[in-house]
Structures are given as structure tokens and as C-alpha cells.
C-alpha positions in Angstrom: 101.3 -41.1 35.9 99.6 -40.1 38.9 98.5 -36.6 36.9 97.4 -39.4 33.9 95.3 -41.3 36.1 93.7 -38.2 37.6 92.5 -37.4 33.9 91.0 -40.7 33.3 89.2 -40.2 36.2 87.9 -36.9 35.6 86.8 -37.7 31.7 84.8 -41.3 33.6 83.0 -39.2 35.3 81.8 -36.4 33.3 80.9 -39.3 30.3 79.0 -41.3 33.2 77.4 -38.0 34.3 76.5 -37.0 30.2 74.7 -40.8 30.1 72.6 -40.2 32.9 71.5 -36.5 31.4 70.5 -38.8 27.8 68.5 -41.3 29.9 66.6 -38.9 32.0 66.1 -36.8 28.9 65.0 -39.9 26.8 62.9 -41.1 29.5 60.9 -37.8 29.6 60.3 -37.7 25.9 58.9 -40.8 25.8 56.5 -40.4 28.3 55.4 -37.0 26.6 55.1 -39.2 23.2 52.9 -41.6 25.5 50.5 -38.7 26.9 50.2 -37.5 23.6 48.9 -40.7 22.1 46.6 -40.9 25.0 45.3 -37.3 24.0 44.9 -38.2 20.7 43.3 -41.4 21.2 40.5 -39.7 23.5 39.8 -37.2 20.8 39.7 -39.9 18.3 37.2 -41.6 20.2 35.2 -38.6 21.0 35.1 -37.9 17.3 33.7 -41.1 16.4 30.2 -41.0 16.9 29.5 -37.9 14.7 31.4 -39.5 11.7 29.3 -42.4 12.2 26.1 -40.2 12.0 27.7 -39.0 9.2 28.6 -42.1 7.2 25.6 -42.3 5.6 25.5 -39.1 3.8 29.6 -39.8 2.8 27.8 -43.1 1.6 25.9 -41.5 -0.9 28.3 -38.8 -2.1 28.5 -36.6 0.6 25.1 -35.7 -0.1 24.5 -32.2 2.3 27.2 -30.3 0.1 25.2 -31.6 -3.1 22.1 -30.1 -2.0 23.4 -26.9 -0.6 24.7 -26.6 -4.2 21.4 -26.6 -5.5 19.7 -24.7 -3.2 22.3 -21.8 -3.6 21.7 -22.5 -7.4 18.0 -22.4 -7.0 17.8 -19.0 -4.7 20.2 -17.4 -7.8 18.1 -18.5 -10.3 15.3 -16.8 -8.6 16.6 -13.4 -7.7 18.1 -13.4 -11.6 14.4 -13.4 -12.5 13.4 -10.8 -10.2 15.8 -8.7 -11.2 15.1 -8.8 -15.1 11.1 -8.4 -14.2 12.6 -4.7 -13.2 10.8 -2.3 -11.4 7.9 -2.7 -9.6 5.1 -1.6 -11.2 1.5 -2.5 -12.1 2.3 -5.0 -14.9 4.8 -7.3 -12.8 4.0 -6.3 -8.8 2.4 -10.3 -8.5 5.3 -12.2 -10.2 8.1 -10.3 -8.5 5.7 -10.8 -4.8 5.8 -15.0 -5.9 8.8 -14.4 -7.1 10.6 -13.5 -3.8 8.2 -15.7 -2.1 9.8 -18.7 -3.5 13.0 -17.4 -2.7 11.9 -17.0 1.4 10.5 -20.4 1.1 14.0 -21.4 0.6 15.7 -19.0 2.6 13.5 -17.3 4.6 15.9 -14.7 6.0 17.0 -14.2 2.5 17.4 -10.0 2.9 17.0 -9.2 -1.2 13.3 -11.2 -1.0 12.7 -10.0 2.2 13.3 -6.5 1.1 11.7 -7.0 -2.7 8.3 -8.7 -1.4 7.9 -5.7 1.4 8.1 -3.2 -1.7 6.0 -5.3 -3.6 3.1 -5.2 -0.9 3.7 -1.8 -0.3 2.7 -1.2 -3.9 -0.4 -3.3 -3.4 -1.5 -1.2 -0.7 -1.2 2.2 -2.4 -3.1 0.3 -5.1 -6.1 -0.4 -2.7 -6.0 3.4 -1.6 -6.5 4.6 -5.0 -9.5 2.1 -5.9 -10.8 2.8 -2.4 -10.5 7.0 -3.4 -12.4 6.0 -6.9 -15.1 3.9 -5.0 -13.8 1.1 -7.6 -14.6 -1.5 -3.8 -14.5 -4.4 -6.0 -11.2 -3.9 -7.1 -10.1 -2.4 -3.6 -11.2 -5.7 -2.0 -9.6 -7.8 -4.4 -6.4 -6.1 -4.2 -6.4 -6.2 0.1 -6.9 -10.2 -0.2 -4.4 -10.4 -2.6 -2.2 -8.1 -0.2 -3.3 -10.8 2.5 -3.1 -13.9 0.9 0.7 -12.7 0.3 2.2 -10.3 3.0 -0.2 -11.2 5.5 2.3 -9.2 7.9 1.8 -5.9 6.3 0.9 -3.1 9.0 -1.3 -1.7 6.3 -3.9 -4.5 5.7 -6.3 -3.9 8.7 -6.1 -0.1 8.1 -7.4 -0.6 4.3 -9.9 -2.9 5.5 -11.5 -0.3 7.8 -11.0 2.4 5.7 -13.1 0.3 2.5 -16.3 -0.6 4.9 -16.1 3.3 6.2 -16.0 4.4 2.5 -18.3 2.4 0.8 -20.9 2.9 3.6 -20.5 6.6 3.3 -20.8 6.0 -0.5 -23.9 4.2 -0.2 -25.9 6.8 1.8 -24.2 9.6 -0.4 -26.1 8.1 -3.6 -28.8 7.5 -1.9 -28.7 11.5 -1.0 -28.0 12.1 -4.4 -30.2 10.3 -5.9 -32.9 11.6 -3.9 -32.0 15.1 -5.1 -31.7 14.3 -8.5 -35.4 13.1 -8.7 -36.5 16.6 -6.9 -34.4 18.6 -9.8 -36.3 16.6 -12.0 -39.7 17.4 -10.7 -41.8 18.9 -13.5 -42.1 22.9 -13.5 -45.0 24.9 -14.5 -45.4 28.5 -15.0 -47.3 29.9 -12.1 -49.5 32.0 -14.0 -50.8 35.9 -13.4 -51.6 35.0 -9.6 -49.4 31.9 -9.1 -46.7 31.4 -6.9 -43.4 30.2 -7.4 -42.8 29.0 -3.7 -43.5 24.9 -4.3 -41.1 24.7 -7.1 -38.1 27.0 -5.2 -39.1 24.8 -2.1 -38.1 21.6 -4.2 -34.8 23.0 -5.5 -33.9 23.9 -2.3 -34.6 20.5 -0.8 -32.7 19.4 -3.6 -29.3 21.2 -2.9 -29.8 20.6 0.8 -29.4 17.0 -0.2 -26.6 17.6 -2.2 -25.1 19.5 0.6 -25.5 17.0 2.9 -23.6 14.4 0.3 -20.9 16.7 0.3 -20.3 16.8 3.6 -20.5 13.2 4.1 -18.4 12.1 1.4 -16.7 15.2 -0.6 -14.8 13.3 -2.6 -17.7 11.3 -4.0 -17.3 11.4 -7.9 -21.1 11.9 -8.4 -21.5 15.0 -6.2 -20.4 17.4 -9.2 -22.9 15.7 -11.5 -26.0 16.0 -9.1 -24.9 19.9 -8.5 -24.7 20.7 -12.5 -28.1 19.1 -12.6 -29.3 21.4 -10.1 -27.3 24.6 -11.8 -28.7 23.7 -15.1 -32.2 23.0 -13.8 -32.3 26.8 -12.3 -31.0 28.1 -15.5 -33.2 26.9 -17.2 -36.3 28.4 -15.2 -34.7 31.5 -15.2 -34.2 30.9 -19.5 -37.8 30.5 -19.5 -39.0 33.4 -17.7 -36.1 35.8 -19.6 -37.8 34.5 -22.8 -41.5 35.8 -21.1 -39.8 39.0 -20.4 -40.4 38.6 -16.8 -37.7 40.0 -14.8 -39.1 39.2 -11.5 -39.8 35.7 -11.7 -36.5 35.1 -13.2 -34.9 36.9 -10.4 -36.8 35.0 -7.8 -34.7 31.7 -9.5 -31.9 33.8 -9.9 -31.6 34.6 -6.5 -31.7 31.3 -5.2 -29.6 29.7 -7.4 -27.0 32.6 -6.2 -27.6 31.4 -2.5 -26.4 27.8 -3.4 -22.8 29.7 -4.4 -22.9 26.7 -7.4 -22.9 27.7 -11.1 -19.6 29.7 -11.4 -19.4 31.6 -14.7 -22.9 30.6 -15.6 -24.6 31.9 -12.5 -22.6 35.0 -13.4 -24.1 34.8 -17.1 -27.9 34.6 -16.2 -27.3 37.3 -13.6 -26.4 39.6 -16.1 -28.8 38.7 -18.2 -31.6 39.4 -15.4 -30.2 42.8 -14.6 -30.3 43.9 -18.3 -33.6 42.8 -18.5 -34.4 44.9 -15.4 -32.5 48.2 -17.0 -34.4 47.6 -20.6 -37.9 47.3 -18.6 -36.6 50.8 -15.8 -35.3 52.4 -19.7 -39.0 51.9 -21.1 -40.9 52.5 -18.2 -43.4 49.7 -18.0 -43.7 47.9 -14.7 -42.4 45.4 -13.2 -44.5 41.9 -13.8 -45.9 41.0 -10.1 -45.1 37.7 -8.2 -46.6 35.9 -5.4 
């Protein structure tokens, strides 16, 4: 009986200890749950204001996502159009540029559109350079103006405007010199006669050459340069032919030597030089005196 009583006391003490631990765990759990509820309530209160601000859009059927979908669809449509237009060329670069600009109005940082517009602008700049080189100044000015409107940040615009202004000024001066040279070349030539001189005619053609040479130094790529040079060579050839026809070797050689000094004429100059030399050889063979020149 004593042992049984002792056992009961041990059991009762253990049960009491378990009850106390269970009660403590319950209190701790309740405290944790309360703290979590407080945290969630605070977070909900913090999020309430943004939700209230977004509520109008939610009421219209979530308009923001719908707008995003529409924007993406429009951008994709425009880029597909650019792809169908193909590689940049003279017939499509302006339409490509317009298409890329429309994309950038929607998405200002769209990489494909930014690169595409830059490529179209570079193509336009090259066209402007070609027009300037060809002295097509109105076309060059129009191209530069288009470039400035559609790609105002392109780095070549200021350089192209300066090149256009400089080239146009040089071209105007060059044209004036060539016009003066052509007028001198067109001066009528009269054979000097027995005691006459070719000094004035030779001087006139020399001044014409000097004006052409000045024009070449000013604008060596001007397309009218070669025309004036050819006119001068032809004029020398006409006069040389007149004296060859008269068998007047001395006067033919005067103009032949002057032409040789210009460095113009190429094969024509060589041909006329051979004819003058042949006339001289013929005279020497015959023993005839040379016609004097004055």
C-alpha cells in the first residue's frame, strides 16, 4: 500500500507538469497568432491607398493592361512593316524612317527602331554628299533639310550644310572663270598675212588656258572643266589645221608649241604634232624656204 501511494503521487506530479507545459504552449501560440494578425492588418492598411487609387482602372475592366497590349501590338505591326520594306535603298529609305519614327513615338527606347532610323539617316547623308559632289545643289539642300527634320540629332547635318555652302561658292566662282575662258576661246581668228603676227591670238588662248587652270585649282571636280579644256584644244586644232592646209609650217608650229605647253589634248596633240613635223620634213626635202613668222 505504501508503494502504491507513492506511485500515485509521482503520476499526479507528472500529469500536473504536462498540464502546465501544455497551458504555456497554448499561451505562446495565442501570442504569436495575435502578433501575426496585427502585422497583416498593418500591411493591409498600408496597401489600401494604392488599391483605392487603382480602383477606377479596375472598374473599367483593367484598362492599363489593355493599353499595354494595344501598344505592343501597334509596335509589332510597325516593325513588321519595316521588315517587309526590306533593306534600305533609294526608293524606301524615307518610308522606313517614317515607320521607325512612329515606333519611337510609342516606345522612345525601342532598339530596333533607333538603329533603323539611324541607318536611314546615314543613307540620306550619303545621298546628300553625292548630290554635292555632282553639283546638284537643290537636290543636296532638299536632302539635308529632310535629314534635319527626321533625324535632327544626326552628326553629319552641320558638316553637310557647310560643305554645301563651300562647294556652291566655289562652283559659282569656277563657272564664272570657265565662262570667261569660253568667251576668249570663241574669239574669231584671222590669219595674220605676210607681215602680220599671231601674238594677239596666242595671247588670247593663253589667257583662256590660265582661267581654266585657275578654275581647276579652285574646284578640280567641277563637271564643266573638261568641256572648257576640250573647247580650247579644239580651237588650237582648228588654227593648226588652217596653217597646215596653207603649208605654213612656221605658223602651225607656233600654235602647236603653245598647245604642248598647256599639257592638254593627249592623242590629238600628238597627232597634230606629227603632222607639223611631217610638213617640216617635206619642206626640207624639197629645199623650199620656211615661211617667216612675225
